[in-house]
N, CA, C and O of each residue as an XYZ file, in Angstrom:
912
protein
N     -15.138     14.674    -19.709
C     -14.316     13.614    -19.135
C     -13.475     12.966    -20.234
O     -13.734     11.823    -20.611
N     -12.479     13.675    -20.748
C     -11.697     13.167    -21.882
C     -10.980     11.861    -21.613
O     -10.812     11.050    -22.525
N     -10.542     11.635    -20.346
C      -9.818     10.395    -20.043
C     -10.721      9.174    -20.147
O     -10.233      8.056    -20.315
N     -12.041      9.374    -20.047
C     -12.995      8.283    -20.192
C     -13.596      8.241    -21.579
O     -14.349      7.322    -21.901
N     -13.275      9.225    -22.406
C     -13.797      9.335    -23.771
C     -15.331      9.362    -23.780
O     -15.979      8.769    -24.643
N     -15.883     10.067    -22.793
C     -17.328     10.238    -22.701
C     -17.684     11.696    -22.955
O     -17.091     12.606    -22.375
N     -18.644     11.898    -23.817
C     -19.112     13.256    -24.066
C     -20.102     13.644    -22.968
O     -20.791     12.777    -22.433
N     -20.185     14.945    -22.621
C     -21.185     15.386    -21.642
C     -22.577     14.981    -22.091
O     -22.915     15.116    -23.267
N     -23.381     14.491    -21.174
C     -24.726     14.056    -21.538
C     -25.334     13.209    -20.450
O     -24.855     13.206    -19.315
N     -26.389     12.487    -20.789
C     -27.085     11.626    -19.831
C     -26.724     10.171    -20.098
O     -26.702      9.726    -21.245
N     -26.441      9.433    -19.022
C     -26.063      8.032    -19.138
C     -26.838      7.197    -18.111
O     -27.311      7.711    -17.097
N     -26.953      5.919    -18.397
C     -27.603      4.984    -17.470
C     -26.546      4.453    -16.520
O     -25.537      3.899    -16.955
N     -26.774      4.621    -15.218
C     -25.783      4.206    -14.220
C     -26.340      3.117    -13.314
O     -27.522      3.126    -12.971
N     -25.491      2.193    -12.937
C     -25.840      1.144    -11.979
C     -24.860      1.231    -10.815
O     -23.648      1.142    -11.006
N     -25.388      1.404     -9.620
C     -24.566      1.484     -8.418
C     -24.864      0.281     -7.534
O     -26.017      0.045     -7.172
N     -23.839     -0.474     -7.187
C     -24.034     -1.614     -6.293
C     -23.235     -1.402     -5.018
O     -22.183     -0.762     -5.029
N     -23.742     -1.940     -3.930
C     -23.048     -1.871     -2.644
C     -22.949     -3.290     -2.100
O     -23.956     -3.884     -1.714
N     -21.754     -3.823     -2.071
C     -21.560     -5.192     -1.594
C     -20.234     -5.289     -0.869
O     -19.195     -4.864     -1.374
N     -20.289     -5.853      0.318
C     -19.059     -6.101      1.047
C     -18.574     -7.512      0.771
O     -18.799     -8.047     -0.314
N     -17.913     -8.116      1.740
C     -17.366     -9.458      1.547
C     -18.294    -10.523      2.134
O     -17.869    -11.638      2.435
N     -19.560    -10.159      2.288
C     -20.586    -11.111      2.728
C     -20.273    -11.746      4.079
O     -20.491    -12.942      4.276
N     -19.762    -10.944      5.004
C     -19.466    -11.434      6.352
C     -18.050    -11.944      6.541
O     -17.599    -12.116      7.673
N     -17.339    -12.190      5.436
C     -15.971    -12.714      5.541
C     -15.062    -11.721      6.265
O     -14.326    -12.095      7.178
N     -15.118    -10.452      5.850
C     -14.259     -9.438      6.468
C     -14.545     -9.254      7.943
O     -13.624     -9.099      8.745
N     -15.826     -9.272      8.307
C     -16.203     -9.102      9.713
C     -15.673    -10.247     10.564
O     -15.202    -10.030     11.681
N     -15.750    -11.466     10.037
C     -15.251    -12.626     10.785
C     -13.732    -12.599     10.904
O     -13.170    -12.989     11.927
N     -13.071    -12.131      9.837
C     -11.605    -11.999      9.883
C     -11.205    -10.984     10.953
O     -10.301    -11.230     11.752
N     -11.891     -9.844     10.954
C     -11.579     -8.795     11.936
C     -11.817     -9.296     13.360
O     -11.016     -9.032     14.257
N     -12.897    -10.005     13.561
C     -13.218    -10.520     14.895
C     -12.138    -11.492     15.385
O     -11.715    -11.438     16.540
N     -11.702    -12.378     14.488
C     -10.694    -13.377     14.855
C      -9.373    -12.723     15.238
O      -8.794    -13.045     16.276
N      -8.897    -11.806     14.404
C      -7.585    -11.216     14.657
C      -7.630    -10.151     15.753
O      -6.609     -9.877     16.383
N      -8.787     -9.552     15.988
C      -8.919     -8.634     17.122
C      -8.789     -9.412     18.426
O      -8.178     -8.936     19.383
N      -9.364    -10.603     18.459
C      -9.239    -11.465     19.644
C      -7.778    -11.827     19.884
O      -7.307    -11.802     21.021
N      -7.054    -12.167     18.801
C      -5.629    -12.484     18.930
C      -4.854    -11.272     19.429
O      -3.975    -11.394     20.282
N      -5.189    -10.089     18.885
C      -4.480     -8.870     19.269
C      -4.683     -8.553     20.747
O      -3.738     -8.151     21.427
N      -5.890     -8.725     21.248
C      -6.171     -8.414     22.655
C      -5.416     -9.346     23.595
O      -5.095     -8.974     24.724
N      -5.135    -10.561     23.122
C      -4.363    -11.504     23.938
C      -2.879    -11.174     23.907
O      -2.184    -11.332     24.910
N      -2.392    -10.714     22.758
C      -0.964    -10.465     22.591
C      -0.550     -9.048     22.977
O       0.626     -8.781     23.225
N      -1.535     -8.137     23.026
C      -1.235     -6.741     23.324
C      -2.157     -6.275     24.446
O      -3.103     -5.527     24.197
N      -1.897     -6.702     25.664
C      -2.798     -6.363     26.775
C      -2.842     -4.860     27.045
O      -1.809     -4.209     27.198
N      -4.050     -4.331     27.101
C      -4.276     -2.919     27.365
C      -5.330     -2.789     28.467
O      -6.030     -3.757     28.764
N      -5.452     -1.609     29.075
C      -6.517     -1.413     30.066
C      -7.876     -1.768     29.459
O      -8.097     -1.587     28.262
N      -8.761     -2.263     30.280
C     -10.033     -2.803     29.800
C     -10.808     -1.833     28.917
O     -11.385     -2.238     27.907
N     -10.826     -0.539     29.296
C     -11.630      0.428     28.559
C     -11.098      0.721     27.153
O     -11.815      1.284     26.325
N      -9.849      0.344     26.880
C      -9.294      0.558     25.534
C      -8.806     -0.752     24.919
O      -7.997     -0.747     23.991
N      -9.296     -1.857     25.436
C      -8.857     -3.176     24.965
C      -9.086     -3.348     23.467
O      -8.304     -4.017     22.791
N     -10.161     -2.744     22.945
C     -10.508     -2.899     21.535
C      -9.492     -2.221     20.613
O      -9.537     -2.407     19.397
N      -8.578     -1.440     21.186
C      -7.557     -0.750     20.379
C      -6.269     -1.569     20.259
O      -5.269     -1.072     19.742
N      -6.284     -2.798     20.724
C      -5.100     -3.657     20.624
C      -4.712     -3.873     19.168
O      -5.573     -3.852     18.289
N      -3.445     -4.076     18.908
C      -2.968     -4.207     17.537
C      -2.052     -5.416     17.370
O      -1.582     -6.006     18.343
N      -1.816     -5.764     16.111
C      -0.856     -6.810     15.751
C       0.242     -6.182     14.917
O      -0.039     -5.468     13.954
N       1.485     -6.439     15.275
C       2.626     -5.908     14.527
C       2.704     -6.592     13.164
O       2.629     -7.818     13.081
N       2.855     -5.809     12.098
C       2.934     -6.383     10.751
C       4.188     -7.224     10.545
O       4.268     -8.005      9.597
N       5.152     -7.067     11.421
C       6.385     -7.847     11.301
C       6.266     -9.221     11.965
O       7.212    -10.008     11.955
N       5.090     -9.500     12.542
C       4.873    -10.806     13.158
C       4.058    -11.693     12.212
O       3.453    -11.214     11.253
N       4.059    -12.979     12.502
C       3.305    -13.922     11.667
C       1.814    -13.583     11.661
O       1.192    -13.517     10.601
N       1.240    -13.366     12.858
C      -0.198    -13.079     12.942
C      -0.548    -11.760     12.279
O      -1.592    -11.635     11.638
N       0.332    -10.775     12.434
C       0.079     -9.473     11.821
C       0.043     -9.559     10.307
O      -0.860     -9.011      9.676
N       1.015    -10.239      9.718
C       1.050    -10.381      8.264
C      -0.107    -11.242      7.767
O      -0.676    -10.984      6.707
N      -0.448    -12.273      8.550
C      -1.567    -13.133      8.184
C      -2.876    -12.321      8.164
O      -3.713    -12.496      7.278
N      -3.031    -11.446      9.139
C      -4.220    -10.579      9.200
C      -4.267     -9.671      7.972
O      -5.314     -9.515      7.344
N      -3.125     -9.076      7.639
C      -3.056     -8.175      6.481
C      -3.460     -8.900      5.193
O      -4.233     -8.375      4.392
N      -2.933    -10.099      5.007
C      -3.243    -10.874      3.803
C      -4.714    -11.286      3.776
O      -5.352    -11.260      2.723
N      -5.247    -11.665      4.935
C      -6.646    -12.081      5.015
C      -7.583    -10.906      4.731
O      -8.589    -11.057      4.040
N      -7.238     -9.728      5.276
C      -8.062     -8.544      5.033
C      -8.100     -8.197      3.553
O      -9.158     -7.880      3.009
N      -6.944     -8.258      2.906
C      -6.899     -7.950      1.479
C      -7.634     -8.990      0.646
O      -8.213     -8.665     -0.391
N      -7.610    -10.245      1.100
C      -8.374    -11.288      0.415
C      -9.868    -10.967      0.488
O     -10.585    -11.119     -0.501
N     -10.340    -10.520      1.667
C     -11.748    -10.137      1.815
C     -12.079     -8.953      0.910
O     -13.162     -8.897      0.329
N     -11.146     -8.009      0.791
C     -11.355     -6.863     -0.091
C     -11.450     -7.281     -1.548
O     -12.285     -6.769     -2.294
N     -10.593     -8.215     -1.954
C     -10.631     -8.725     -3.329
C     -11.944     -9.462     -3.598
O     -12.506     -9.373     -4.690
N     -12.418    -10.186     -2.593
C     -13.679    -10.910     -2.736
C     -14.845     -9.938     -2.888
O     -15.743    -10.158     -3.701
N     -14.827     -8.854     -2.096
C     -15.877     -7.835     -2.211
C     -15.857     -7.215     -3.608
O     -16.911     -7.002     -4.208
N     -14.669     -6.926     -4.126
C     -14.549     -6.350     -5.472
C     -15.078     -7.321     -6.521
O     -15.707     -6.909     -7.496
N     -14.818     -8.623     -6.317
C     -15.306     -9.635     -7.257
C     -16.834     -9.706     -7.227
O     -17.469     -9.937     -8.256
N     -17.425     -9.504     -6.033
C     -18.892     -9.479     -5.924
C     -19.459     -8.355     -6.777
O     -20.423     -8.552     -7.517
N     -18.856     -7.172     -6.671
C     -19.299     -6.030     -7.479
C     -19.191     -6.339     -8.975
O     -20.113     -6.080     -9.748
N     -18.055     -6.893     -9.354
C     -17.817     -7.189    -10.774
C     -18.867     -8.152    -11.313
O     -19.366     -7.987    -12.427
N     -19.193     -9.155    -10.514
C     -20.178    -10.141    -10.960
C     -21.582     -9.537    -11.035
O     -22.338     -9.832    -11.961
N     -21.927     -8.694    -10.064
C     -23.232     -8.023    -10.075
C     -23.385     -7.190    -11.343
O     -24.410     -7.262    -12.021
N     -22.371     -6.409    -11.656
C     -22.446     -5.525    -12.825
C     -22.397     -6.313    -14.132
O     -23.034     -5.932    -15.114
N     -21.648     -7.403    -14.145
C     -21.603     -8.236    -15.350
C     -22.976     -8.820    -15.638
O     -23.443     -8.812    -16.777
N     -23.617     -9.327    -14.589
C     -24.934     -9.930    -14.755
C     -25.985     -8.893    -15.171
O     -26.819     -9.152    -16.039
N     -25.929     -7.721    -14.541
C     -26.904     -6.684    -14.863
C     -26.736     -6.158    -16.287
O     -27.717     -5.975    -17.007
N     -25.496     -5.919    -16.687
C     -25.261     -5.408    -18.041
C     -25.697     -6.423    -19.091
O     -26.200     -6.053    -20.152
N     -25.501     -7.705    -18.788
C     -25.934     -8.757    -19.708
C     -27.457     -8.799    -19.796
O     -28.020     -8.912    -20.885
N     -28.127     -8.705    -18.628
C     -29.590     -8.740    -18.597
C     -30.199     -7.535    -19.307
O     -31.256     -7.638    -19.930
N     -29.518     -6.385    -19.205
C     -30.029     -5.160    -19.828
C     -29.613     -5.032    -21.292
O     -30.134     -4.191    -22.026
N     -28.676     -5.869    -21.703
C     -28.189     -5.776    -23.062
C     -27.390     -4.517    -23.315
O     -27.401     -3.971    -24.419
N     -26.684     -4.051    -22.268
C     -25.916     -2.814    -22.368
C     -24.420     -3.092    -22.255
O     -23.992     -4.069    -21.641
N     -23.643     -2.202    -22.864
C     -22.188     -2.298    -22.794
C     -21.676     -1.340    -21.728
O     -22.090     -0.182    -21.676
N     -20.772     -1.827    -20.876
C     -20.211     -0.993    -19.804
C     -19.203     -0.016    -20.403
O     -18.267     -0.423    -21.092
N     -19.397      1.267    -20.138
C     -18.496      2.295    -20.652
C     -17.398      2.649    -19.652
O     -16.240      2.837    -20.025
N     -17.779      2.736    -18.370
C     -16.829      3.130    -17.330
C     -17.153      2.396    -16.036
O     -18.323      2.253    -15.677
N     -16.137      1.935    -15.342
C     -16.297      1.364    -14.003
C     -15.619      2.286    -12.997
O     -14.462      2.663    -13.179
N     -16.333      2.647    -11.939
C     -15.783      3.514    -10.902
C     -16.009      2.836     -9.560
O     -17.104      2.340     -9.294
N     -14.989      2.808     -8.716
C     -15.124      2.128     -7.428
C     -15.146      3.120     -6.264
O     -14.707      4.263     -6.387
N     -15.664      2.654     -5.147
C     -15.705      3.428     -3.908
C     -15.300      2.475     -2.785
O     -16.140      2.011     -2.014
N     -14.022      2.196     -2.705
C     -13.526      1.272     -1.673
C     -13.444      2.008     -0.340
O     -12.887      3.104     -0.270
N     -13.993      1.414      0.715
C     -13.951      2.047      2.031
C     -13.960      0.974      3.118
O     -14.219     -0.200      2.854
N     -13.676      1.401      4.329
C     -13.571      0.489      5.463
C     -12.481     -0.562      5.240
O     -12.595     -1.704      5.687
N     -11.436     -0.155      4.547
C     -10.275     -1.005      4.299
C      -9.009     -0.272      4.745
O      -9.074      0.870      5.200
N      -7.872     -0.926      4.614
C      -6.593     -0.297      4.939
C      -5.667     -0.397      3.733
O      -5.737     -1.355      2.964
N      -4.796      0.603      3.572
C      -3.878      0.662      2.445
C      -2.467      0.973      2.947
O      -2.295      1.691      3.932
N      -1.463      0.429      2.264
C      -0.073      0.821      2.521
C       0.196      2.076      1.693
O       0.084      2.042      0.468
N       0.546      3.173      2.345
C       0.815      4.421      1.635
C       2.014      5.126      2.257
O       2.333      4.915      3.427
N       2.671      5.961      1.463
C       3.810      6.728      1.957
C       3.356      8.127      2.329
O       2.825      8.860      1.495
N       3.567      8.495      3.588
C       3.188      9.814      4.094
C       4.417     10.464      4.716
O       5.026      9.916      5.635
N       4.775     11.650      4.199
C       5.971     12.358      4.672
C       7.203     11.470      4.600
O       8.055     11.496      5.489
N       7.288     10.678      3.526
C       8.450      9.830      3.309
C       8.472      8.560      4.122
O       9.453      7.818      4.073
N       7.407      8.283      4.877
C       7.359      7.098      5.724
C       6.201      6.202      5.299
O       5.091      6.682      5.070
N       6.463      4.891      5.194
C       5.396      3.959      4.851
C       4.464      3.791      6.046
O       4.893      3.488      7.159
N       3.163      3.999      5.778
C       2.158      3.901      6.839
C       1.006      3.014      6.387
O       0.852      2.726      5.200
N       0.214      2.594      7.338
C      -1.034      1.896      7.040
C      -2.168      2.894      7.257
O      -2.361      3.388      8.368
N      -2.902      3.185      6.215
C      -4.011      4.141      6.291
C      -5.330      3.374      6.300
O      -5.653      2.662      5.349
N      -6.080      3.526      7.378
C      -7.379      2.865      7.502
C      -8.467      3.904      7.235
O      -8.600      4.880      7.973
N      -9.243      3.684      6.174
C     -10.299      4.632      5.815
C     -11.659      4.063      6.226
O     -12.297      3.324      5.477
N     -12.075      4.424      7.421
C     -13.380      4.026      7.932
C     -14.363      5.154      7.605
O     -14.243      6.264      8.123
N     -15.335      4.851      6.739
C     -16.265      5.902      6.326
C     -15.641      6.889      5.366
O     -16.184      7.972      5.147
N     -14.512      6.530      4.793
C     -13.820      7.407      3.839
C     -13.337      6.572      2.659
O     -13.220      5.350      2.750
N     -13.060      7.250      1.555
C     -12.618      6.561      0.342
C     -11.407      7.288     -0.238
O     -11.291      8.499     -0.048
N     -10.499      6.603     -0.936
C      -9.317      7.256     -1.493
C      -9.683      8.396     -2.437
O     -10.621      8.289     -3.226
N      -8.928      9.487     -2.341
C      -9.138     10.638     -3.222
C      -7.795     11.205     -3.650
O      -7.556     12.410     -3.572
N      -6.916     10.303     -4.107
C      -5.619     10.740     -4.618
C      -5.814     11.578     -5.866
O      -6.852     11.484     -6.521
N      -4.832     12.393     -6.201
C      -4.955     13.284     -7.354
C      -5.220     12.477     -8.633
O      -4.478     11.554     -8.970
N      -6.291     12.850     -9.328
C      -6.618     12.216    -10.598
C      -7.370     10.905    -10.493
O      -7.730     10.316    -11.512
N      -7.618     10.430     -9.255
C      -8.311      9.151     -9.072
C      -9.828      9.373     -9.066
O     -10.337     10.189     -8.297
N     -10.540      8.648     -9.920
C     -11.998      8.772    -10.009
C     -12.672      8.036     -8.858
O     -12.185      7.004     -8.397
N     -13.790      8.575     -8.402
C     -14.539      7.942     -7.327
C     -16.010      8.267     -7.435
O     -16.428      9.036     -8.300
N     -16.780      7.684     -6.561
C     -18.222      7.903     -6.552
C     -18.666      8.075     -5.105
O     -18.310      7.272     -4.242
N     -19.445      9.125     -4.838
C     -19.920      9.421     -3.484
C     -21.443      9.482     -3.510
O     -22.005     10.487     -3.945
N     -22.122      8.435     -3.057
C     -23.588      8.398     -3.092
C     -24.222      9.108     -1.902
O     -23.577      9.339     -0.879
N     -25.510      9.452     -2.058
C     -26.246     10.070     -0.961
C     -27.113      9.039     -0.281
O     -26.626      8.255      0.533
N     -28.404      9.029     -0.608
C     -29.326      8.036     -0.071
C     -30.161      7.513     -1.228
O     -29.878      7.825     -2.385
N     -31.194      6.714     -0.929
C     -32.009      6.142     -1.993
C     -32.869      7.179     -2.728
O     -33.468      6.866     -3.757
N     -32.932      8.405     -2.208
C     -33.677      9.459     -2.907
C     -32.803     10.661     -3.256
O     -33.259     11.578     -3.940
N     -31.562     10.666     -2.795
C     -30.677     11.820     -3.004
C     -29.694     11.565     -4.141
O     -29.379     10.412     -4.436
N     -29.206     12.624     -4.781
C     -28.245     12.443     -5.869
C     -26.917     11.891     -5.373
O     -26.572     12.031     -4.200
N     -26.180     11.265     -6.276
C     -24.833     10.808     -5.987
C     -23.878     11.579     -6.881
O     -24.306     12.217     -7.843
N     -22.594     11.527     -6.577
C     -21.617     12.355     -7.291
C     -20.461     11.525     -7.845
O     -19.886     10.685     -7.153
N     -20.139     11.783     -9.109
C     -18.937     11.234     -9.727
C     -17.838     12.263     -9.494
O     -17.992     13.429     -9.860
N     -16.739     11.845     -8.893
C     -15.709     12.803     -8.503
C     -14.327     12.362     -8.964
O     -14.110     11.212     -9.347
N     -13.402     13.311     -8.915
C     -11.984     13.030     -9.142
C     -11.212     13.653     -7.989
O     -11.389     14.832     -7.682
N     -10.366     12.871     -7.361
C      -9.630     13.333     -6.200
C      -8.619     14.423     -6.512
O      -8.084     14.507     -7.618
N      -8.369     15.261     -5.499
C      -7.383     16.330     -5.628
C      -6.072     15.996     -4.921
O      -5.084     16.719     -5.054
N      -6.071     14.892     -4.168
C      -4.838     14.493     -3.487
C      -4.463     15.386     -2.324
O      -3.279     15.625     -2.088
N      -5.451     15.887     -1.589
C      -5.182     16.774     -0.458
C      -4.445     16.029      0.648
O      -4.930     15.020      1.159
N      -3.275     16.533      1.011
C      -2.447     15.846      2.014
C      -3.054     15.946      3.411
O      -2.893     15.033      4.222
N      -3.748     17.045      3.700
C      -4.316     17.230      5.041
C      -5.408     16.206      5.352
O      -5.660     15.896      6.517
N      -6.044     15.691      4.322
C      -7.086     14.674      4.528
C      -6.543     13.268      4.273
O      -7.310     12.312      4.156
N      -5.216     13.148      4.189
C      -4.549     11.885      3.856
C      -5.119     11.357      2.531
O      -5.369     10.162      2.377
N      -5.315     12.284      1.580
C      -5.797     11.963      0.236
C      -7.077     11.117      0.301
O      -7.181     10.066     -0.331
N      -8.037     11.603      1.079
C      -9.288     10.890      1.288
C     -10.474     11.835      1.155
O     -10.331     13.054      1.246
N     -11.643     11.250      0.940
C     -12.902     11.992      0.935
C     -13.962     11.107      1.579
O     -13.726      9.920      1.803
N     -15.125     11.673      1.878
C     -16.175     10.865      2.489
C     -16.632      9.795      1.512
O     -16.615     10.019      0.301
N     -17.043      8.631      2.018
C     -17.490      7.572      1.109
C     -18.984      7.672      0.840
O     -19.524      6.892      0.055
N     -19.660      8.626      1.484
C     -21.086      8.823      1.260
C     -21.574     10.008      2.061
O     -20.775     10.790      2.576
N     -22.884     10.144      2.168
C     -23.450     11.266      2.916
C     -23.206     11.130      4.411
O     -23.027     12.133      5.103
N     -23.197      9.910      4.913
C     -23.056      9.686      6.345
C     -24.406      9.720      7.047
O     -25.345     10.361      6.575
N     -24.495      9.040      8.158
C     -25.769      8.925      8.867
C     -26.042     10.105      9.797
O     -25.140     10.663     10.422
N     -27.332     10.460      9.860
C     -27.836     11.378     10.874
C     -28.400     10.591     12.051
O     -28.324     11.023     13.201
N     -28.973      9.417     11.737
C     -29.604      8.578     12.751
C     -29.063      7.150     12.640
O     -28.831      6.645     11.542
N     -28.869      6.518     13.784
C     -28.414      5.130     13.795
C     -29.535      4.225     13.309
O     -30.678      4.660     13.167
N     -29.208      2.976     13.058
C     -30.223      2.018     12.621
C     -31.314      1.852     13.681
O     -32.499      1.776     13.356
N     -30.904      1.797     14.949
C     -31.878      1.643     16.032
C     -32.791      2.870     16.128
O     -33.996      2.741     16.343
N     -32.204      4.054     15.966
C     -32.997      5.286     16.014
C     -34.016      5.331     14.884
O     -35.144      5.781     15.081
N     -33.625      4.869     13.709
C     -34.539      4.853     12.561
C     -35.768      4.007     12.854
O     -36.894      4.396     12.542
N     -35.540      2.852     13.454
C     -36.638      1.921     13.721
C     -37.616      2.473     14.756
O     -38.789      2.101     14.767
N     -37.132      3.357     15.623
C     -38.004      3.911     16.658
C     -38.641      5.243     16.257
O     -39.635      5.662     16.851
N     -38.058      5.920     15.232
C     -38.537      7.259     14.894
C     -39.312      7.358     13.581
O     -40.158      8.239     13.431
N     -39.033      6.467     12.632
C     -39.637      6.597     11.308
C     -40.652      5.492     11.036
O     -40.612      4.427     11.653
N     -41.553      5.761     10.110
C     -42.580      4.782      9.748
C     -42.505      4.470      8.256
O     -41.926      5.234      7.484
N     -43.086      3.357      7.862
C     -43.138      2.981      6.459
C     -43.914      4.016      5.656
O     -43.595      4.268      4.494
N     -44.932      4.619      6.268
C     -45.720      5.656      5.582
C     -44.836      6.842      5.198
O     -44.946      7.363      4.088
N     -43.956      7.275      6.116
C     -43.063      8.398      5.831
C     -42.100      8.058      4.694
O     -41.838      8.879      3.815
N     -41.583      6.835      4.730
C     -40.640      6.411      3.692
C     -41.322      6.383      2.327
O     -40.767      6.866      1.340
N     -42.523      5.819      2.274
C     -43.257      5.740      1.008
C     -43.532      7.126      0.428
O     -43.470      7.323     -0.785
N     -43.837      8.085      1.308
C     -44.091      9.449      0.841
C     -42.825     10.067      0.264
O     -42.866     10.709     -0.785
N     -41.690      9.873      0.953
C     -40.410     10.401      0.452
C     -40.071      9.795     -0.908
O     -39.634     10.496     -1.821
N     -40.275      8.500     -1.029
C     -39.974      7.806     -2.282
C     -40.865      8.315     -3.411
O     -40.396      8.546     -4.525
N     -42.156      8.488     -3.113
C     -43.100      8.973     -4.116
C     -42.745     10.379     -4.565
O     -42.762     10.677     -5.759
N     -42.421     11.246     -3.607
C     -42.049     12.627     -3.930
C     -40.793     12.683     -4.798
O     -40.649     13.564     -5.645
N     -39.881     11.723     -4.571
C     -38.615     11.700     -5.332
C     -38.731     10.909     -6.629
O     -37.804     10.909     -7.440
N     -39.868     10.230     -6.835
C     -40.050      9.437     -8.048
C     -39.175      8.200     -8.075
O     -38.695      7.790     -9.131
N     -38.969      7.602     -6.896
C     -38.106      6.421     -6.791
C     -38.939      5.181     -6.492
O     -39.813      5.201     -5.625
N     -38.659      4.101     -7.219
C     -39.304      2.810     -6.965
C     -38.390      1.978     -6.088
O     -37.236      1.740     -6.443
N     -38.896      1.530     -4.937
C     -38.098      0.730     -4.010
C     -38.558     -0.715     -4.026
O     -39.751     -1.002     -3.929
N     -37.600     -1.620     -4.149
C     -37.859     -3.058     -4.073
C     -37.123     -3.561     -2.837
O     -35.898     -3.467     -2.758
N     -37.875     -4.100     -1.865
C     -37.250     -4.539     -0.618
C     -37.024     -3.356      0.304
O     -37.829     -2.426      0.341
N     -35.934     -3.391      1.044
C     -35.587     -2.278      1.916
C     -36.182     -2.401      3.303
O     -37.090     -3.199      3.534
N     -35.658     -1.596      4.234
C     -36.138     -1.589      5.613
C     -36.007     -0.183      6.175
O     -35.345      0.669      5.583
N     -36.629      0.053      7.297
C     -36.674      1.390      7.885
C     -35.286      1.939      8.214
O     -35.061      3.146      8.127
N     -34.352      1.057      8.593
C     -33.030      1.554      8.991
C     -32.216      2.135      7.845
O     -31.169      2.740      8.078
N     -32.681      1.962      6.611
C     -32.007      2.560      5.457
C     -32.872      3.673      4.843
O     -32.682      4.033      3.681
N     -33.809      4.209      5.611
C     -34.721      5.225      5.103
C     -33.959      6.478      4.665
O     -32.893      6.771      5.207
N     -34.492      7.219      3.691
C     -33.824      8.440      3.212
C     -33.546      9.441      4.330
O     -32.548     10.160      4.290
N     -34.437      9.486      5.337
C     -34.288     10.444      6.432
C     -33.103     10.113      7.346
O     -32.703     10.937      8.169
N     -32.547      8.916      7.201
C     -31.450      8.494      8.080
C     -30.138      9.181      7.748
O     -29.203      9.147      8.549
N     -30.051      9.815      6.556
C     -28.772     10.319      6.074
C     -28.683     11.840      6.029
O     -29.696     12.534      5.952
N     -27.475     12.333      6.077
C     -27.217     13.771      6.009
C     -27.527     14.296      4.602
O     -27.691     13.524      3.658
N     -27.601     15.603      4.488
C     -27.829     16.265      3.206
C     -26.560     16.142      2.369
O     -25.545     16.766      2.679
N     -26.617     15.340      1.312
C     -25.424     15.082      0.507
C     -24.888     16.349     -0.164
O     -23.681     16.476     -0.370
N     -25.780     17.290     -0.508
C     -25.304     18.526     -1.147
C     -24.442     19.340     -0.184
O     -23.452     19.951     -0.583
N     -24.832     19.337      1.085
C     -24.029     20.045      2.091
C     -22.711     19.317      2.329
O     -21.662     19.949      2.455
N     -22.767     17.990      2.389
C     -21.548     17.201      2.580
C     -20.550     17.480      1.454
O     -19.355     17.640      1.702
N     -21.045     17.535      0.229
C     -20.159     17.795     -0.902
C     -19.601     19.216     -0.871
O     -18.457     19.445     -1.262
N     -20.407     20.165     -0.406
C     -19.940     21.555     -0.341
C     -18.826     21.734      0.672
O     -18.049     22.686      0.593
N     -18.749     20.812      1.629
C     -17.730     20.895      2.670
C     -16.439     20.155      2.321
O     -15.488     20.155      3.103
N     -16.407     19.521      1.140
C     -15.171     18.828      0.750
C     -14.719     19.219     -0.654
O     -14.218     18.392     -1.416
N     -14.903     20.483     -0.975
C     -14.465     20.983     -2.283
C     -12.942     20.979     -2.417
O     -12.417     20.968     -3.531
N     -12.229     20.986     -1.280
C     -10.770     20.928     -1.332
C     -10.262     19.512     -1.559
O      -9.079     19.302     -1.826
N     -11.172     18.534     -1.450
C     -10.760     17.135     -1.542
C     -11.034     16.513     -2.901
O     -10.272     15.668     -3.371
N     -12.141     16.940     -3.537
C     -12.528     16.343     -4.820
C     -13.121     17.394     -5.760
O     -13.650     18.416     -5.324
N     -13.017     17.114     -7.054
C     -13.729     17.873     -8.086
C     -14.926     17.047     -8.522
O     -14.807     15.837     -8.716
N     -16.076     17.684     -8.676
C     -17.282     16.987     -9.122
C     -17.318     16.956    -10.650
O     -17.274     17.998    -11.303
N     -17.398     15.743    -11.211
C     -17.414     15.572    -12.663
C     -18.817     15.322    -13.200
O     -19.084     15.531    -14.384
N     -19.716     14.871    -12.320
C     -21.072     14.587    -12.763
C     -21.912     14.105    -11.600
O     -21.387     13.834    -10.519
N     -23.213     13.996    -11.815
C     -24.116     13.494    -10.779
C     -25.018     12.423    -11.368
O     -25.164     12.324    -12.587
N     -25.623     11.620    -10.500
C     -26.611     10.642    -10.949
C     -27.783     10.660     -9.971
O     -27.608     10.955     -8.789
N     -28.959     10.349    -10.461
C     -30.181     10.415     -9.657
C     -30.820      9.035     -9.565
O     -31.079      8.412    -10.595
N     -31.081      8.543     -8.349
C     -31.709      7.221     -8.198
C     -33.118      7.194     -8.789
O     -33.886      8.145     -8.642
N     -33.441      6.092     -9.457
C     -34.787      5.889    -10.006
C     -35.387      4.576     -9.521
O     -36.571      4.512     -9.187
N     -34.558      3.519     -9.482
C     -34.984      2.222     -8.972
C     -33.952      1.761     -7.942
O     -32.752      1.746     -8.216
N     -34.430      1.389     -6.766
C     -33.522      0.944     -5.694
C     -33.945     -0.462     -5.251
O     -35.107     -0.695     -4.917
N     -32.995     -1.382     -5.255
C     -33.243     -2.757     -4.797
C     -32.387     -3.002     -3.579
O     -31.165     -2.865     -3.627
N     -33.040     -3.372     -2.470
C     -32.319     -3.623     -1.239
C     -32.803     -4.903     -0.583
O     -33.937     -5.337     -0.789
N     -31.911     -5.508      0.223
C     -32.336     -6.653      1.017
C     -33.327     -6.181      2.073
O     -33.279     -5.030      2.506
N     -34.206     -7.054      2.478
C     -35.102     -6.711      3.570
C     -34.375     -6.892      4.894
O     -33.770     -7.936      5.141
N     -34.437     -5.860      5.754
C     -33.744     -5.906      7.034
C     -34.535     -6.637      8.094
O     -34.079     -6.759      9.231
């Protein structure tokens, strides 16, 4: 990885997952309500209502969404700053995995709004990180800028089971066994985030070789999660 001035080898990695702490969800709820009032659609597709960016409410929504995104990024920065200070370590590289946001991008010469739900940017030369689960490896990647995927890649392994399905199908005993077999220490956590809930990350990565190049992998050892 010459652009990062890192020699091949083993490094200590910290991965954090933090959104905007409910701010983004509340923003989306507020402006979706406005959109449904201003853009009446048949009841079964009412949730697809939109706000024109050329209107006051549309631009206000765009600015508010980006503010929530900036706040989420600041949460990550603060988490990593605190952890690196506590560990007495110097940060060598920062890699982001922004997802569930929208971006202004030019596609076929036209400015568009690209919403990546469950996907992350993978423009040519852009570094990213694609995690698996609390027991599966994660991948450090560099985007290839594939136009057919709108220069995107998956933001993670993706779920096999919903949160509700996890709570009805899995037990704490099964989770503890998976963690023990993988040599992972879990602090907190809940059944809906169990390792069995997610797809096989190695298969997911094998299916997106046209989207990203794999530069390295990392293996979870200690996982800290909120209790669900």
